[in-house]
N, C-alpha and C positions, 0 to 999 in steps of 0.2 A: 344476444337477441337482435335480430335484424331490424331494419327500419324501412317499412314500406314507403315508397316515394311517389310523387305525382298524384297524390290523392287530394281532391278538392271537395269539401263538404259545402253544399250550397245552402241548405236549410239553416236559417239564423238561430233557431232554437237548438239545433244539434251542435252548431259551433259553440254556442254558449255553454251547453252541457259538457262538451269536450274540454273547454277551458276550465270549467269547475272541477272536472276530474283531474286535470293537470295539476291544479293548485292543491287538490286533495292529496295527491300522491306526494307532492313536495312536503306537505305538513306531516306525512307519515314518516319522513326521513330518508326516502330513497335518494340515491345519488342522481345527479342530473342526467347522465346517459340512460339510466333506468327509467325515470319518469317521462323522459322525452320519447323513448321507444314505446312505452305504454300509451302515451298520447297518440302517437302515430298509428298504433294498432287499433285503438278505439276509433280513430277517424276512418280506418278502412271498414270497420263494422258499420259505422253510421252511413258511410257512402254506399255500402251494399244495401242498407235499408232503403235509402233514397232511390236507388236503381230499381228496387222492388215496389216502389210506390208508397212506402210507409214513411211518413214524415212526422209521426207523433210517437214518442217513446212509450206513451201509455197504451198504445195498441200492439206493442211487440209481444208476441206469444212464445211459449216454449217450443212450439213446432217451428217457428221461424228461426229460432236460435239453433235448433237441430239442423235446419237447412243450411245455416251459415257454417256450422261445423263441417258438414259434408262438402261445402264449397271450399273452405280453407284446406280441408284434407287432400283435395285433388288439384287445387290451383297451383300453377308453376311458381317457383321461387323467383322473386324479382331480382335476385342476386345472380343466379347462374342458370335459371330456366328449368332446373330439376325440381323434383317434388320436395315439399317442405318436410323437414324431419318431424317425427312424432312429438318431440319435445317442443318444437316451435309451434306446431298445431295446438298443443296443449296450452302453450303460453298465450296464444290468441284467445282461446276460450276462457282462460283464467282471468284475463283482463276484462272480457265481457261480463263475467260473473262478478268481478270486483266493481265494475261500473254500476250494475244494477243493485249491488249491495249498498253502494254509496247513496243511490237514489232512494233506497228503502230507509236508510238511516236518516236521510234528510226529509223523509215523508213526502217525497215527490211522487212516489208510487206506493200503492197499498200491498201489492203482491210482487214478489221477485220471480220473474218467469224462469230464472235459472235454478230455482230452489229444488226442483224435482229432477234436474238433469245431472248426469254423472259423466265427466270427461276423464277417461282413464289416463293416469300418468304412466308413461312408458318406463318400465323398470330398467335401471342401469345394468349394463353387462360388466361394469367395472368390478373387479374382485376387491372386496374390502376385507383385507386380512385383519384378524383380531387375535388377541391372546386371551387365555383363560384367566379367571380370577386367581387361581393358584399361581400362575406365571406372573401376574401383577405382584402378588405377595413376595415372590422370589426376587423381583426387581428391587422392591423396598428393602428386603433383607440384606442385599449386597451393597447397599449405599454406604459410602465411607464418609460423606460430608452432608451437612444440612442442605447445601445447595442442590445436591443430587436428589434428595427427597423432595425438595421444593419444586424441582423441574417435573418430577413425576406427578406431584400434586396439582400443578398447573395444567399439565397436558392431559393427564388421566382424571384426576379428581375433579377438575373444573371443566373438562371437555373442550378446551380452547383449540381453535384452529391455529395453524402455524403462524399466520399473519397476526392473529390476536395475541399469541405468545410474544412475538417480537415487539409489538406496540404497547404491551402492558407497562403501565407506569405506577410509581409508588402510590399516587393519589387514587388509583383505580381500586386498590385493595383496602378494604375497611375491616381490619382484623377485629376491632371491638364489636362492630355490627355483624360480623361474620358474613360479609357479602363481597363479591368481586364485580365491579362494573366494567362492562365492555362498551365504551362510548360509541365506537363505530365498528360494528361487526360486518359481516357480509351484507351487501345491499345498504350499507351505511346505517344499519339498524342498531339501536342501543338495547342492551339487555342486562339484567342483574342476575348473578349466579349466587345461590346460597353456598356457604362454605361449611363443610362438616368440621367437627372438633379436631379430627386428625389433620385435615388440610390446614386449619388455622394454626395448629401446633407446628407443622412443617414449615409453613411460610414465615411464621414468627421466628423460629430458630435460625432460619437463613438470614432474615432481615436484621435481627438484633445481634447475631453472633458472627456472621461471616461477611455480610455485604460491605461493611465499613472498610475492611482490609482491601477489598477489591477496588475501592475508590482511589487507592494510591497508585493504580496502574497508569501508564503513560497516556492511554486513550481517554481517560475519564474527563479531562478538561479540554480536550480537543474539540468536542462538540457539546453544546449545552444540553442537547436532548439526552446525552448519556447520563447526565446527572439526575434526570427524572426516571430513568429506566429502573424497573424493579429488579430485573435479572441482568447481572453484569458478567462478562467473560473475564478471563484471567488478566487482561490488560486494562480492564476498567470500562470497556465500551459496552454498548447495548448488545445483548446476546441475540444472534441471528439464527435462522433456521438450521444452517449447517452445523453450528456449534451445539444446538439442542440435540440434533441427531448424533453428533459425535459423542456426547455424554451418554445418550441412550444406548448407542452401540457398545460402549465400554461396559455399561451395566449388564447388557445381555451376555457379553463374553464372560463376565465375571460369574454369572450364574452357572456356567458350564452345562447348561441345558441345551443339548444338541437340537431337540425338536423346536425350541424357541428360536435358536439361531437360524434354522432353516426357513423360518417364516419371513425373514427379511423385514422385520417390523421397523417402521419409522415413527417419528413423533406423532404424525397425523393419525397413524393406526391406533394410537392410544385413545384418540377421540372416538373412533369406531368401536373400540373395545368397551369404553364406559357406556356407550349407547346400548350395546348388546347386553351388558351386565345389568343395567337398570331395568331393561325389559324382562330379563330372566328373573329378576327379583319381584316382578309384578307391578312395576311402576307403569301408570297409564301412558299410552303413546303420546297423548296431548301434553302431558307433563314433561316427557322426554323431549318433545318438539321445542317447548319453551326453553328448557335447559340448554339445548344445543343451539338455539337461535335459528332454527329452520323457519323459512317463510311459509312453506307448504307442508301439511301433514303427510302428504305422499312421500316426501323425502325421508321423513322419519320412519315411515312404514317399511322402508327397505330393510331396516334393522329387525323388524318383526319377522321377515322371511328368514333372515340369518338365524334369529333365535329359534324358529321352528326347525330349521335344518339341524341345528346343534342338538336340540332335544330328540329329534328322530335318531341321530347317531347314538345318543346315550341309551336309547331303548333297543338298539339292535343286539 
């Protein structure tokens, strides 16, 4: 997210509201770069209002916000002079929406002027390869160790991002409570993931039956953070993205499923797969959003389109 520069908000009330929004974003747990950028984007909106002669947030209308959307959509980028990308334009408007949502929560306004507006999120052209539920079952069936099953259960069963897999520590997994805590996911957001009985069994088998032997590796004591890591590689160090993918590649080869091999699936694709499968099973998009840790519902809705495409193929 870019940072608009050289923006000066003159109105004292607007400056105070911008600072309130800044602190509000900090309390929500966003990383510094994120809430600083949101603060700058909000200042651009407030400065635009000033230039239009509106110096009272209570007087802002939906029509004005639509005008601002049109302005942002065509204004040149402060970085390279070109047009803003659709995603950046959407980010501008999302911050305006979040700002008025904050004011509504704090009872500083009675009506949110963005409530009736829809700013369409540009769909990603990125191909999100997934595997079928049957192929997931095949991967589990060819596992030779408890660790291999635990890797699948973290990446697929919990839908963790690659970075979240790498940073997962022993204290983050509460087997008795059947939850996994992601202290700092994308955007520094914390979330709690429920664990199915099957996932609990897989993680327990690895932790109690195989992890101890891995702590004898040479890397275990070289770095104190290794000792907290839930998943260890063969030398006792924290398992990283490349090693997770190495294990997955071995499992895929072991299935002897040529169609699966051609998909070039990575650990992160297992996250895409569980998202698609949850939607196939009728889980509400909002619940899937929370499970995956998406900030925006639109991001989760990408999987809705994947789901529809798969269903259409089945009906051909």
